[in-house]
C-alpha positions, 0 to 999 in steps of 0.5 A, spaced: 754 379 405 758 375 401 766 378 400 767 380 394 773 378 390 776 382 384 776 378 378 784 379 377 784 375 383 778 370 382 781 368 375 788 368 376 791 362 372 794 357 376 796 352 370 800 354 364 794 353 360 790 358 363 795 363 362 793 368 357 797 371 351 803 368 353 803 361 349 811 361 347 813 362 354 809 357 357 810 352 352 818 353 353 817 353 361 813 346 360 818 343 355 824 345 360 820 341 366 819 335 361 826 335 359 829 336 366 832 342 363 829 347 369 834 353 369 837 355 376 835 362 375 830 366 371 828 373 369 821 375 367 821 382 364 815 386 361 809 391 362 805 391 368 799 386 368 802 381 363 803 375 367 810 375 370 808 373 377 803 369 375 808 365 371 813 365 376 808 362 381 805 357 376 813 354 375 814 354 382 808 350 384 809 345 378 816 343 379 814 342 386 808 337 385 810 330 386 804 327 382 805 331 375 799 329 370 801 327 363 800 334 360 805 337 366 799 340 370 800 340 377 795 335 381 792 339 386 792 334 391 799 333 393 802 336 400 806 341 396 800 343 391 795 344 397 800 348 400 800 353 394 793 353 393 792 355 401 797 360 400 801 356 406 807 353 401 813 353 405 817 352 398 815 359 395 818 365 398 816 372 395 820 378 396 817 385 393 824 389 392 820 395 391 820 395 399 825 391 401 831 393 396 837 394 402 843 390 403 840 387 409 834 384 405 838 380 401 842 378 407 836 375 410 834 372 403 841 369 403 840 366 410 833 363 408 836 360 402 841 355 406 835 352 409 833 346 405 826 344 403 822 340 408 816 338 403 817 338 395 824 338 391 825 345 390 825 352 394 823 358 389 825 365 391 820 370 387 823 377 387 818 382 384 820 389 381 828 386 382 830 393 378 829 397 385 834 393 388 840 398 390 847 396 387 850 394 393 844 389 394 845 386 387 852 385 389 850 382 395 845 377 392 850 376 386 854 370 389 848 366 391 845 367 384 852 365 381 853 358 386 846 357 389 844 350 392 841 345 388 834 346 391 834 353 390 831 356 384 830 364 383 825 368 379 826 375 378 821 379 375 821 386 373 818 392 368 825 395 367 830 390 364 835 396 362 836 397 370 838 390 371 846 390 372 849 386 367 852 381 372 845 379 374 843 378 367 848 374 365 846 369 370 839 368 368 835 365 363 831 371 360 823 371 358 820 377 355 813 377 356 809 381 351 803 386 351 797 381 351 793 383 344 786 386 344 783 379 341 786 375 347 783 380 353 777 381 349 776 373 349 778 372 356 773 378 359 768 374 354 769 367 358 768 371 365 762 374 363 759 367 361 761 364 367 758 370 371 752 370 367 753 377 365 750 380 359 755 383 354 756 387 348 763 385 344 764 392 342 764 394 349 769 388 351 774 391 346 774 398 348 776 395 355 781 391 352 784 397 348 784 402 354 788 396 358 794 397 353 796 390 353 795 389 361 790 384 363 790 386 370 788 393 368 783 390 363 780 386 369 780 392 374 776 396 369 771 390 368 769 390 375 768 397 375 763 397 370 760 391 372 759 394 379 756 401 376 751 397 371 749 391 375 750 385 371 751 388 364 757 391 360 755 395 354 758 399 349 755 405 352 756 404 359 764 402 358 765 409 354 761 413 359 765 410 365 772 410 362 770 417 360 772 415 352 770 419 346 766 414 342 766 412 335 760 415 333 763 422 335 769 421 330 764 418 324 760 424 325 766 429 325 769 425 318 762 425 315 762 433 316 769 433 313 766 430 307 760 434 307 764 441 307 760 443 313 765 447 318 760 450 323 757 443 324 765 441 326 766 446 330 759 445 334 761 438 335 768 439 338 764 444 342 760 439 345 766 434 346 769 440 350 763 441 354 763 433 356 769 434 359 774 431 354 781 434 353 782 437 346 789 433 345 785 427 347 780 429 341 786 430 336 789 423 338 782 419 337 781 423 330 788 421 328 786 414 330 780 414 326 783 417 320 788 412 320 783 406 321 780 409 314 787 409 311 788 402 313 781 400 310 784 402 303 788 396 302 786 388 304 793 387 307 792 392 312 785 391 315 788 386 320 792 392 323 785 395 326 783 390 331 776 392 331 770 388 330 767 386 324 761 390 324 766 396 326 770 394 320 764 395 315 763 402 318 770 404 317 770 401 310 763 404 308 766 411 310 773 410 307 770 409 300 768 416 300 775 419 300 782 417 297 788 415 301 792 421 299 787 426 302 787 421 308 795 421 309 795 429 308 789 429 314 794 425 318 800 430 317 795 435 319 793 432 325 800 430 327 802 437 327 797 439 331 798 434 336 806 436 336 804 443 337 798 442 342 803 442 349 806 449 347 800 453 344 797 458 348 790 458 345 789 450 345 782 450 343 783 455 337 789 450 335 784 444 334 779 449 331 784 451 325 785 443 324 778 442 323 777 448 318 783 445 315 780 438 314 774 441 312 778 445 306 782 438 305 776 434 304 771 438 301 774 444 297 768 446 293 764 447 299 770 452 302 769 459 300 773 460 294 773 453 292 781 452 292 784 446 295 790 446 299 797 445 297 800 439 300 802 439 307 808 436 305 810 441 300 809 447 305 814 444 309 
C-alpha cells in the first residue's frame, strides 16, 4: 500500500510564487534578494497555518542557491537545492522554541553559529514559536543576534509578537502575515482537486475555507478528512456533515418562517437543530451571520463583504428583498443580546426560543396575537 502524504506536506510551497495569500511579503523578500538587501534577522509573525515557516524555508533555500533563475526562483539542481529538497541541507538549522526554550538551548545554537557554511553562502537559523523562549534565553541569544557573523541569517517565527522582548524586535525586520482569504483558500483547494482528480462542489470548498478561519494548514487537514470519508469527492452536504456545521438551508428556512409569522415552525426547526447535536449558541451565531448577510445585500457597496458564491448571493438577495434594513438591524440587536446572555443563562434553550418568538413578532407583527409590532430594541434600553 502506498504511503499517504497529507496535503499540507504534499502541496507545501517550495517557491515564493507558490505561496498562497501572502503576495506583499513574498514580493518584498524577492526584491530584497534581487537588490542584495537581505537583512541579518527577520521576525515572521501571524496566525497559525498562514505560511511563516514555509516562507522562512523558501528564503533560506533561495539565498543559498548558486544558480538562481531570472525570476529569482531556486534552480533545484545545485548542491544546496538538492540538500534542501531531500531534507539534508547543512545550511538550514531549525529550532522549535516551544520545546527548546532554555538558556542551554540558546548556548548550543550560539556554538553552532560559529561554524561557517560548508556549502552555499549562508547558514540560516529558523526559530519557530520564538515567543516561548524564557527571558534568560532571549538575553543569551541577544548578543549573537546583535552582532552575528556575516554568513548567519536568523528567521524568527511567532504567533504572539506581543511576547517578544523589545530588544529582540528592534533588531529584526518584522513581517506581519495576514489571514488567508476565503477566496484564496478555496482556489487553492480547487487546484488540488483538479490535480488529484477529485470531484468537488465550489460551495463545499468555500465552507472548508470559512471553517479554517484564515489558516491554510487547517483547511488542508479538513480537506483530507473529507476526502478520506467520501472517497473521491467533496460536496457541500459531505462537508457540513463531516465538520458538523449547520448548513445554509437551516437558516434560509428559519428566516422564511420569521417572515411568514410561523412561530410553531420556528420552534420545531430549532428542536431539530438541538436533536442533531448542535449547541444553541452555535445556532444563534449562525443566525446572526445569516441576518448580517441579508443586511449586507441591501447595498451594492457591502455585497463583496459576504464572501459567498454567486449562487448563494442570489438567494440572499431574493430573501433580503422581503425585509427592510431597519428590521434586520433590530433583529441583529436581539441576536447579539441573546448571545451575550447565553453563557450566564440557567435555561439556555428557553433563552433561544424567546429570541425566535421575538423575531417572529418583529418580522410579522400582523401574524402575532394582538397584531402589535415590538418597540425598537434600542428604545427599550
